[in-house]
N, C-alpha and C positions, 0 to 999 in steps of 0.2 A: 346629452344636454346641448352640445354645440349644434348638432343636426336640428334639433327642435328650434333653437334660436335662429338659425339660418332660414329654416322654413317659415317662421313667423315674420322675419324681416322681408323675405321675398314676397310673401302675401301682401304686406303693407305697401311695398314698392310697386308691385304689379297693379294693385287696386288704385293707388294714387296716380299712376301714369295714365290709366284709362280715363279717369276724371279730368286730368289736364288736357288730354287730346279732345275729349268731348266738349269742354268749355271753349277751346280754341275754335272748334267747328261751329259752335252755336253763337259766336260773336257776330253781331250784325255787320260791323265794319269789315271784318275779314270776309264774310260771305258776300257783301256788296262788291268789294274790290275784286274778289275772285270771279264773281259773275261778270264784271266789266271786262276783265282780262279774257275770259272764255268767249264772250260775245265778240270782242275784237278779233281774237284768233279765228273764230268761226267765220267771220266776214272775210278775213284775208285768205284763209285756206280754201273757202268755197267760191270766192270771187263774187259773192252776193251780199246784198244789204241784210243785216241782222237787226231786228227790233228786240229790245230788252225791256221788260216790264218789271216794276218793283215787286209785284206779286210772284214773279218767277224766281226770285232770289232765294226764298226759303227752300225750294226744291221739294222733292218727295220726302216726307218725314213720317216716322211711325207715330209721332205725337202731333196731332193736328193743332192743339193749343200752342205748342212751341212754334210751329210754322206761322200761325196767325200773328203771334207776338213779333216775329221777325219781320213780317210784312208791314206791320204797323210801325216798326222801328226804322224802316228805310223808305225814303221818298226821293224821287227825282224832281229837282226844281230847275226852272229856267236860269240861265246865267245872269240875266238882268232881272231886277225885282219889279218888273212891269205889272205883274198881277198880284202885287202885295197890297194888303190893306191893314190898317191899324184898328183892332176891335178890342175894346176894354183894356187898353194898354198892352195888348199882345199883338205882335206882328204875325199875320197869317198870309201865307203864300199859296197860290194855286199850284198843285203838283202837276208835273207832266205825265201824260198817260203812258208814254214809253220814250226810250232813247234809241236813236238809230246809229248803227256802226256800219262803216263803208268798207268796200274791198281794198281801198288804198291804205287802210290802217287808221283812218281818222274817224271822228264821231261828232255828233251834234254837241254844241257847247251846252254844258249842264253842270249842276251842283248836286251833291248827294247829302240829304239831311238824315242824320242818325240821331235817334232819340232813345232814351232808356236810362233807367236809374236816376231819374230826375234831372238829367242833363240833356243838352241839345248841342250837336256838333255838325257843322256844315263843311264839307270838303268840296273844293272847286276842282273840276276835272278839265285838264288841258285837251282841247279838241283835236290837236295834232297828234298827240301820243296816247291819249285816253288814259292818262295816269294822273294822280293827285298833284296839283300844283302846290309846291312847298311855299308857305308864306315867307315873305321877305324878312330877313333879320333886321331888327331896328339898328339904326346907325349908332356907332360908338361915339361918345363925346370926345 
């Protein structure tokens, strides 16, 4: 009886762990930030300029629909809202075709737009470190 119970518990734990790892890998934010880190490391290690396109973030996947959903969920936007227009009460910005990473570890100034689950999140990327700029904390009274 104890052996059967341990076997059942291990099956549940192993199955749950696989789903947790899969959901982490399919998260557009994690995939976008991981691709940015890899592009920067590639530029520094090769000493050449690396261009990263949003469509490259999904990578090779067995499920084409899942890759297409990730591509639609991640867009690169310019740092300044120069190409933004207000249409029907919605702000629309023209996406950048690619973002460039340089051999000295810097990158073009840009923002990453993440959409999904009915929400929209924009991360500003620091062009000197190619990492997310943490928003400033509000001043305490």
